[in-house]
C-alpha positions as CSV (number, residue, x, y, z in Angstrom):
1,L,3.3,-3.1,10.0
2,E,3.8,-4.1,6.3
3,L,0.8,-4.6,4.1
4,K,1.6,-7.2,1.4
5,R,-0.3,-8.5,-1.6
6,L,-3.7,-7.0,-1.3
7,S,-5.8,-8.3,-4.1
8,V,-9.5,-8.6,-5.0
9,S,-10.5,-11.0,-7.8
10,R,-11.8,-9.3,-11.0
11,E,-15.4,-10.5,-10.5
12,H,-15.6,-8.8,-7.1
13,R,-13.9,-5.5,-8.0
14,G,-15.7,-2.2,-7.9
15,R,-17.7,-3.0,-4.7
16,G,-15.4,-1.2,-2.2
17,L,-13.9,-4.4,-0.9
18,A,-10.3,-3.2,-1.3
19,R,-11.1,0.0,0.6
20,A,-12.8,-2.1,3.3
21,L,-9.8,-4.4,3.5
22,C,-7.5,-1.4,3.9
23,R,-9.6,0.0,6.7
24,E,-9.5,-3.3,8.5
25,V,-5.7,-3.5,8.2
26,L,-5.4,0.1,9.5
27,G,-7.7,-0.7,12.4
28,F,-5.8,-3.9,13.2
29,A,-2.5,-1.9,13.2
30,R,-3.9,0.9,15.4
31,A,-5.4,-1.6,17.9
32,R,-2.1,-3.3,18.3
33,G,-0.1,-0.1,18.7
34,F,1.8,0.1,15.4
35,G,3.0,3.5,14.5
36,A,2.7,3.1,10.7
37,V,1.7,0.9,7.9
38,V,4.0,0.6,4.9
39,L,3.6,-1.0,1.5
40,S,4.9,-1.1,-2.0
41,T,3.3,-1.3,-5.4
42,S,4.5,-1.0,-9.0
43,M,4.2,1.9,-11.3
44,V,1.7,0.1,-13.5
45,Q,-0.7,-0.5,-10.7
46,V,-2.4,2.9,-11.0
47,A,-5.7,1.7,-9.4
48,A,-3.7,0.5,-6.4
49,Q,-1.9,3.8,-6.1
50,R,-5.2,5.7,-6.1
51,L,-6.6,3.3,-3.5
52,Y,-3.7,3.8,-1.1
53,E,-3.5,7.5,-1.6
54,G,-7.2,7.8,-1.0
55,Q,-6.7,6.0,2.3
56,G,-4.1,8.6,3.3
57,F,-0.9,6.8,2.4
58,R,1.9,9.0,1.0
59,R,4.6,8.0,-1.4
60,V,7.9,8.0,0.4
61,G,10.2,6.6,-2.2
62,T,10.9,4.6,-5.3
63,S,13.2,1.7,-6.2
64,Y,13.9,-0.7,-9.1
65,P,13.2,-4.4,-8.6
66,S,16.3,-5.5,-10.6
67,L,18.9,-4.4,-13.1
68,L,16.4,-5.1,-15.9
69,G,13.8,-3.0,-14.0
70,T,16.4,-0.2,-14.0
71,L,17.1,-0.5,-17.7
72,L,13.3,-0.5,-18.4
73,N,12.7,2.3,-15.9
74,F,10.2,0.0,-14.1
75,Q,9.7,1.5,-10.7
76,I,8.4,0.2,-7.4
77,F,6.6,2.9,-5.3
78,H,6.9,2.8,-1.6
79,Y,4.1,4.2,0.6
80,R,3.6,4.9,4.3
81,L,0.7,5.9,6.5
82,D,1.6,7.1,10.0
83,L,-0.9,6.1,12.6
84,G,0.1,8.3,15.4
85,D,1.5,7.3,18.8
86,G,2.2,3.6,18.0
87,A,4.6,1.8,20.3
88,K,6.0,-0.7,17.8
């Protein structure tokens, strides 16, 4: 299962909503038999990296979004959380 575009508006940050949303996604994936959840975030989204790593995701790779990204050394980090014996 791929987690895409998780965002909490500024006025609601700091209340644990992103952690709760992550837990819901993980529960959803487990309940439906998925074996892993994957996601990507940019190198500048440090708070997102901390959130995902705190939920047990591990960084499994990096890439560049474009030639310009390569020239600027702007990396995209790829994360994965294995859920166990998922069937999908």
